[in-house]
C-alpha positions as CSV (number, residue, x, y, z in Angstrom):
1,M,69.1,-133.6,109.0
2,Q,69.9,-131.9,112.2
3,D,73.6,-133.0,111.9
4,W,73.8,-130.6,108.9
5,L,74.0,-127.7,111.3
6,N,77.3,-129.0,112.9
7,M,79.0,-130.3,109.9
8,S,81.9,-128.7,108.3
9,A,81.2,-126.8,105.1
10,A,83.5,-129.2,103.1
11,D,81.5,-132.4,104.0
12,L,78.3,-130.5,103.5
13,G,79.8,-129.8,100.0
14,R,80.7,-133.4,99.5
15,G,77.1,-134.5,100.6
16,I,75.6,-132.3,98.0
17,G,77.8,-133.5,95.3
18,S,77.0,-137.2,96.2
19,G,73.2,-136.4,96.1
20,E,72.8,-137.1,99.9
21,I,72.0,-133.4,100.7
22,N,69.7,-131.2,98.9
23,P,70.8,-127.6,99.0
24,L,67.1,-126.3,99.2
25,E,66.5,-128.5,102.2
26,L,69.9,-127.6,103.8
27,T,69.2,-123.8,103.5
28,R,65.6,-124.4,104.9
29,T,67.2,-126.3,107.9
30,Y,69.6,-123.4,108.4
31,L,66.9,-120.5,108.0
32,D,64.7,-122.6,110.5
33,A,67.4,-122.9,113.0
34,I,68.3,-119.2,112.8
35,D,64.5,-118.2,113.3
36,A,64.1,-120.5,116.1
37,H,67.3,-119.5,117.8
38,P,66.8,-117.4,121.1
39,Q,70.0,-115.5,120.3
40,R,69.0,-114.7,116.7
41,D,68.6,-111.1,116.9
42,R,72.0,-110.8,118.8
43,I,73.9,-112.7,116.0
44,Y,72.2,-111.7,112.8
45,A,71.5,-108.0,111.8
46,R,69.4,-109.2,108.9
47,V,68.4,-112.6,107.7
48,T,68.1,-112.7,103.8
49,H,65.5,-115.4,103.5
50,D,64.4,-114.6,100.0
51,R,68.0,-114.5,98.5
52,A,69.0,-117.6,100.4
53,L,66.2,-119.6,99.3
54,A,66.4,-118.5,95.7
55,E,70.3,-119.2,95.5
56,A,69.7,-122.7,97.1
57,K,67.0,-123.6,94.5
58,A,69.6,-122.6,91.9
59,A,72.3,-124.8,93.4
60,A,69.8,-127.7,93.8
61,E,69.2,-127.3,90.1
62,R,72.8,-127.4,89.1
63,A,73.6,-130.4,91.4
64,D,70.9,-132.1,89.7
65,A,72.1,-131.3,86.4
66,G,75.8,-132.1,87.3
67,Q,76.8,-128.5,86.8
68,R,78.0,-127.6,90.2
69,R,80.4,-124.5,90.4
70,S,82.6,-125.4,93.3
71,L,82.7,-128.0,96.1
72,L,80.9,-125.4,98.3
73,D,78.1,-124.7,95.7
74,G,74.9,-124.8,97.7
75,V,76.5,-124.4,101.1
76,P,74.8,-121.6,103.3
77,I,77.0,-118.8,104.8
78,S,77.0,-115.7,106.7
79,W,78.5,-112.1,106.1
80,K,79.6,-109.6,108.3
81,D,77.6,-106.3,108.3
82,L,80.5,-104.4,106.4
83,F,80.2,-106.0,103.2
84,D,77.9,-104.5,100.7
85,S,74.7,-106.5,99.7
86,A,72.4,-105.1,97.0
87,G,69.2,-103.9,98.5
88,V,69.9,-105.0,101.9
89,G,71.1,-102.8,104.8
90,T,74.9,-102.7,105.4
91,E,75.5,-100.4,108.3
92,S,79.0,-101.6,109.8
93,G,77.5,-102.0,113.5
94,S,76.8,-98.3,113.5
95,D,74.0,-96.0,113.7
96,L,76.1,-93.5,111.7
97,L,75.2,-95.6,108.6
98,L,71.7,-96.3,109.6
99,N,69.5,-97.4,106.7
100,R,72.6,-97.5,104.3
101,I,71.4,-99.8,101.6
102,P,74.0,-100.5,98.8
103,D,73.2,-100.8,95.1
104,Q,75.4,-103.7,94.6
105,D,77.2,-106.7,96.3
106,A,80.9,-106.4,97.6
107,L,83.0,-108.1,95.2
108,V,84.0,-110.9,97.4
109,L,80.1,-111.5,97.7
110,R,79.8,-111.4,94.0
111,N,82.4,-114.1,93.8
112,A,81.2,-116.3,96.4
113,T,77.7,-116.2,94.8
114,A,79.1,-117.1,91.5
115,M,80.9,-120.0,93.1
116,G,77.5,-121.2,94.3
117,T,77.4,-120.4,98.0
118,V,74.2,-119.3,99.7
119,C,73.9,-116.0,101.6
120,L,72.1,-116.6,104.7
121,G,72.1,-112.8,105.9
122,K,74.5,-110.1,107.7
123,T,76.0,-110.6,111.2
124,H,76.4,-108.0,113.9
125,M,79.8,-106.6,114.5
126,S,81.9,-104.1,116.6
127,E,80.9,-100.7,115.7
128,L,82.8,-99.6,112.4
129,A,85.0,-102.7,113.2
130,F,87.0,-100.6,115.6
131,S,87.3,-103.0,118.7
132,G,88.7,-106.6,119.3
133,L,85.9,-107.2,122.1
134,G,82.7,-107.6,120.2
135,L,80.9,-105.3,122.6
136,N,78.4,-103.2,120.8
137,P,75.9,-101.3,122.9
138,V,74.5,-99.3,120.1
139,K,73.4,-102.4,117.9
140,E,73.9,-105.9,119.5
141,T,76.7,-108.0,121.2
142,P,76.6,-111.5,120.1
143,P,77.0,-114.2,122.6
144,C,80.3,-116.2,123.1
145,I,79.9,-120.0,122.8
146,N,81.6,-120.9,126.0
147,D,80.2,-118.4,128.6
148,A,77.0,-116.4,128.3
149,E,78.6,-113.6,130.7
150,V,81.5,-112.5,128.4
151,V,82.0,-110.9,125.1
152,P,82.6,-113.2,122.0
153,G,85.6,-111.1,120.5
154,G,85.5,-108.6,117.5
155,S,84.9,-107.1,115.3
156,S,83.6,-110.1,113.4
157,S,81.6,-111.2,116.6
158,G,78.3,-112.2,115.0
159,A,80.3,-113.9,112.1
160,A,82.0,-116.3,114.8
161,A,78.7,-116.8,116.7
162,S,76.8,-117.7,113.6
163,V,79.2,-120.6,113.0
164,A,79.8,-121.5,116.7
165,F,76.0,-121.6,117.3
166,G,75.4,-123.9,114.2
167,L,73.7,-120.9,112.3
168,A,75.9,-120.9,109.4
169,A,78.6,-123.2,107.9
170,C,81.1,-120.2,107.7
171,G,81.1,-116.5,108.5
172,I,83.0,-114.2,106.2
173,G,84.6,-111.5,108.4
174,S,87.4,-108.9,108.2
175,D,90.7,-108.3,110.1
176,T,92.3,-105.1,110.6
177,G,94.0,-105.7,114.0
178,G,92.7,-109.2,114.8
179,S,89.0,-108.9,114.1
180,V,88.8,-112.5,112.5
181,R,91.4,-114.2,114.8
182,I,90.1,-113.1,118.3
183,P,86.5,-114.0,117.7
184,S,87.7,-117.3,116.1
185,A,89.8,-118.1,119.1
186,W,87.4,-117.2,121.8
187,N,84.7,-119.2,120.0
188,D,86.9,-122.4,119.3
189,L,86.9,-121.7,115.4
190,V,89.6,-121.4,112.8
191,G,90.1,-117.9,111.6
192,L,92.2,-116.8,108.6
193,K,93.7,-113.5,108.3
194,T,94.9,-112.8,104.7
195,T,97.8,-110.8,103.7
196,S,96.8,-107.1,103.2
197,G,96.0,-106.4,99.5
198,R,95.4,-110.1,98.5
199,V,91.6,-110.1,98.7
200,S,89.5,-107.3,97.0
201,L,88.1,-104.8,99.6
202,E,85.8,-103.5,96.9
203,G,82.1,-102.9,98.5
204,V,83.8,-103.4,101.8
205,V,83.0,-100.5,104.6
206,P,86.7,-99.4,105.6
207,L,88.2,-98.9,108.7
208,C,92.0,-98.7,107.8
209,L,92.6,-99.4,104.1
210,K,96.4,-100.2,104.7
211,F,95.3,-102.8,107.3
212,D,92.0,-103.9,106.4
213,T,91.7,-107.7,105.2
214,V,89.1,-110.1,104.5
215,G,88.9,-113.7,105.6
216,P,86.7,-116.6,106.7
217,L,85.8,-117.8,110.4
218,A,85.2,-121.6,109.9
219,R,85.1,-124.9,111.6
220,T,88.2,-126.6,110.1
221,V,91.4,-125.4,108.1
222,E,90.0,-127.1,105.0
223,D,86.9,-124.9,105.0
224,A,89.0,-121.8,105.5
225,A,91.1,-122.8,102.5
226,L,88.0,-123.4,100.5
227,F,86.3,-120.1,101.4
228,L,89.4,-118.1,100.6
229,G,89.1,-119.8,97.3
230,V,85.5,-118.9,96.7
231,I,85.8,-115.2,97.9
232,E,88.6,-115.1,95.2
233,G,86.7,-117.1,92.8
234,T,88.9,-120.2,92.7
235,S,89.1,-123.6,94.0
236,G,91.3,-123.2,97.1
237,S,94.4,-124.8,98.3
238,D,95.4,-128.4,98.1
239,L,95.9,-129.7,101.7
240,R,96.6,-133.4,100.9
241,G,99.4,-135.1,102.6
242,V,100.2,-132.7,105.2
243,N,102.3,-133.7,108.2
244,L,104.6,-131.9,110.8
245,K,107.8,-134.0,110.4
246,G,110.7,-131.8,109.8
247,R,108.6,-128.7,110.2
248,R,110.4,-125.7,112.1
249,F,108.6,-123.4,114.1
250,A,109.5,-120.1,116.1
251,D,107.8,-119.7,119.4
252,L,107.6,-115.8,119.7
253,Q,108.7,-114.6,122.8
254,T,108.9,-110.9,122.4
255,V,105.8,-109.0,123.7
256,A,103.6,-112.2,122.9
257,H,104.2,-113.9,126.3
258,Q,103.6,-111.0,128.5
259,D,100.7,-111.0,131.0
260,L,99.2,-114.3,129.9
261,D,96.2,-115.5,131.6
262,D,96.8,-118.9,133.2
263,P,94.7,-120.9,131.0
264,V,96.1,-119.2,128.0
265,R,99.7,-120.0,129.1
266,D,98.7,-123.7,130.0
267,A,97.0,-124.2,126.5
268,H,99.9,-122.8,124.6
269,A,102.5,-124.9,126.3
270,S,100.4,-127.8,125.7
271,A,100.0,-127.3,122.1
272,L,103.6,-126.7,121.4
273,E,104.4,-130.0,123.4
274,R,101.9,-131.9,121.2
275,L,103.6,-130.3,118.1
276,R,107.1,-131.5,119.2
277,L,105.7,-135.1,119.8
278,A,104.4,-135.1,116.2
279,G,107.8,-134.4,115.0
280,A,108.1,-130.5,114.7
281,E,110.8,-128.3,116.0
282,V,109.9,-125.6,118.2
283,I,112.5,-122.8,119.0
284,P,112.0,-119.9,121.0
285,L,112.5,-116.6,119.2
286,E,113.1,-113.1,120.2
287,V,112.6,-110.1,117.9
288,P,113.5,-106.9,120.0
289,A,112.6,-104.4,117.3
290,L,108.8,-105.9,117.5
291,E,108.6,-103.7,120.7
292,D,109.2,-100.7,118.5
293,A,106.6,-101.7,116.1
294,M,104.0,-102.1,118.8
295,A,104.7,-98.7,119.8
296,L,103.6,-97.4,116.5
297,S,100.1,-99.0,116.7
298,G,98.4,-95.9,117.9
299,V,99.6,-93.5,115.2
300,L,99.3,-96.0,112.4
301,F,95.7,-97.3,113.2
302,T,94.1,-94.3,114.7
303,T,95.2,-91.9,112.3
304,E,93.9,-93.6,109.4
305,A,90.6,-94.6,110.9
306,Y,90.0,-91.1,112.0
307,G,91.1,-89.7,108.7
308,L,88.5,-91.7,106.9
309,W,85.6,-91.2,109.3
310,K,86.2,-87.8,110.9
311,D,83.6,-85.9,109.0
312,V,81.0,-88.5,109.5
313,I,81.7,-89.0,113.1
314,E,81.9,-85.4,114.0
315,A,78.4,-84.6,112.2
316,S,76.8,-87.2,114.7
317,P,79.1,-88.0,117.6
318,D,76.4,-88.7,119.8
319,L,75.2,-91.7,117.8
320,M,78.3,-93.5,118.8
321,F,79.4,-95.8,121.8
322,P,81.6,-93.4,123.9
323,A,84.3,-95.8,124.1
324,I,84.5,-96.1,120.2
325,L,84.2,-92.6,119.7
326,E,87.2,-91.8,121.9
327,R,89.2,-94.4,120.0
328,F,88.6,-92.9,116.8
329,R,89.2,-89.4,118.2
330,S,92.6,-90.4,119.6
331,G,93.9,-90.4,116.0
332,D,93.5,-86.5,116.0
333,A,96.5,-86.3,118.2
334,F,98.9,-87.1,115.4
335,S,100.1,-85.1,112.7
336,G,100.6,-86.1,108.9
337,A,104.4,-86.0,109.6
338,D,104.0,-88.4,112.5
339,Y,102.0,-91.0,110.4
340,V,104.6,-90.7,107.5
341,A,107.4,-91.2,109.9
342,A,105.6,-94.1,111.5
343,W,105.1,-95.9,108.3
344,A,108.7,-95.4,107.3
345,K,110.0,-97.1,110.7
346,L,107.5,-99.7,110.3
347,E,108.8,-100.8,107.0
348,Q,112.3,-101.0,108.3
349,I,111.2,-103.3,111.2
350,R,109.2,-105.3,108.7
351,M,112.8,-106.1,107.0
352,V,114.2,-107.1,110.2
353,W,111.3,-109.4,111.1
354,D,111.7,-111.0,107.7
355,Q,115.2,-111.8,108.3
356,A,114.7,-113.2,111.9
357,T,111.8,-115.5,110.6
358,S,113.0,-116.6,107.2
359,G,114.3,-119.9,108.5
360,F,110.9,-121.0,109.9
361,D,107.8,-122.8,108.5
362,A,105.6,-120.4,110.8
363,V,105.8,-118.2,113.8
364,L,103.6,-119.3,116.8
365,C,102.2,-117.6,119.6
366,P,98.7,-117.3,121.6
367,T,96.0,-115.8,119.6
368,S,95.1,-113.7,122.7
369,P,96.8,-113.2,125.7
370,I,93.6,-113.1,127.6
371,L,90.3,-114.9,128.1
372,P,87.1,-113.2,127.0
373,P,86.4,-110.3,129.2
374,N,83.1,-109.9,131.3
375,M,80.5,-108.0,129.5
376,H,79.0,-106.2,132.3
377,R,82.3,-105.0,133.8
378,L,83.4,-103.7,130.2
379,L,80.2,-101.4,130.3
380,T,80.7,-100.1,133.8
381,D,84.5,-100.1,134.3
382,E,86.2,-97.7,131.9
383,D,89.8,-98.9,132.8
384,Y,89.0,-102.3,132.6
385,Y,87.3,-101.8,129.0
386,V,90.5,-99.9,127.6
387,R,93.0,-102.5,129.0
388,A,90.9,-105.4,127.7
389,N,90.6,-104.1,124.3
390,L,94.5,-103.5,124.1
391,M,95.2,-106.7,125.4
392,A,92.9,-108.6,123.3
393,L,94.4,-107.5,120.2
394,R,98.0,-107.2,121.1
395,N,99.2,-110.5,119.8
396,T,97.1,-110.5,116.6
397,R,98.3,-107.0,115.8
398,I,101.8,-108.4,115.3
399,G,100.4,-110.1,112.2
400,N,98.8,-106.9,111.0
401,L,101.8,-104.6,111.8
402,M,104.3,-107.1,110.0
403,G,102.2,-107.4,106.9
404,L,101.7,-111.3,107.4
405,C,98.9,-113.9,106.7
406,G,97.8,-115.9,109.8
407,L,95.6,-118.5,111.3
408,S,94.0,-119.0,114.9
409,L,93.5,-122.5,115.5
410,P,91.6,-124.1,118.5
411,T,93.9,-125.8,121.2
412,G,91.3,-127.8,122.7
413,T,91.0,-125.4,125.9
414,P,88.1,-123.4,125.5
415,S,88.7,-119.8,124.2
416,C,92.4,-120.4,123.9
417,G,93.6,-120.1,120.4
418,L,97.1,-120.9,118.8
419,Q,98.1,-118.1,116.5
420,V,100.1,-119.3,113.3
421,L,101.8,-116.6,111.5
422,G,103.0,-116.9,107.7
423,Q,105.0,-115.0,105.4
424,P,103.1,-112.3,103.2
425,D,101.1,-113.6,100.5
426,C,102.1,-117.4,101.3
427,E,98.4,-118.3,102.6
428,E,98.8,-121.7,100.6
429,A,101.8,-122.7,102.7
430,L,100.2,-121.4,105.8
431,L,97.1,-123.4,105.5
432,R,99.0,-126.6,104.6
433,V,100.9,-126.0,107.9
434,G,97.7,-125.1,109.7
435,A,96.1,-128.4,108.6
436,A,98.9,-130.3,109.9
437,I,98.8,-128.5,113.3
438,E,95.0,-129.1,113.2
439,Q,95.3,-132.9,113.0
440,V,97.6,-132.9,116.0
441,L,95.6,-130.4,118.1
442,A,92.3,-131.9,117.3
């Protein structure tokens, strides 16, 4: 029974389907593990015992009657604390939203519940989702699976920790500049960033609506594919028969290979060599225009974030972690004309990117150029914090700026992920590529 906590969500679902696993017993096992875990309150903001047990009981009855709604019917999962949940606090990691209790579930949570998944509770996150580090002195900073002294990555920090520590079969998070992929990389998980606009944001506390996306943090690519399905109310992608022979990948050089930590550089080189040995072609690629896109990040992200949150923030700025407050306020430095011009320039660069990458099955680079930074130093060294936050998100931000879907996959080296970027709205193709890569890197 204890093995259930380390099984993939798909295998748990198959066990329920075969009658070997009872959803109610499975959920009780997860709830007991959560309540007994010494890091529980650093990972979960709220545990929804009653809801979880009621949903698990219903899933068990459906399984007995042969009326399961999906492969994941009865599988327990966690939700980042920016997805509205009816009657349960949703505070987006900020005291600005203290005691905010929505009337109904976010649409993605309603979809997943309709497909039979069990809601274990809400996980901690970076304040208002505006940091890739996962550091949150206002609420809680979840642990990293590989080192107790470092941050876990953010902003879906608790989502990653819930899966990595065996306290959820999957965590549903959000990604605006890397917030699914960074914590997935640093906790040796699979993270899926969906294309902006593909998955509903109804009932999701926003950061930057033009960049916000919803996606799973999971143990396997198969799980990521299945959970993309359930949050959309579908069965998910078909990953059968995947392989790397004849696949053509671009190893992105521009920006993405600058200032890599040594373990990250070595892990990336090892991963690419294994892909080549498996029959894939890997070709270095420069896209000089990408440098110009990266330079637009400040105006694009901070202007929208501050525009959405200015009134709330300035009513009670003392409630915020100063580093996050400063990052929001930096958006006040740009005019409406600056913002419009930046978007016009970005759209032109996206066309250049599309042309440069059209002949490849995917674009590869390290998920994060750095290893997880030291938690204590982040709190005491302002310059270290600023550099670490910008560096953590640098490579993942490429996917958001170019409007792509993306995966982070474990390389086998702790806290070093391989980022796999696909074309916009091509998640199914990306997941098939990711499943083939996973077979090799595993």
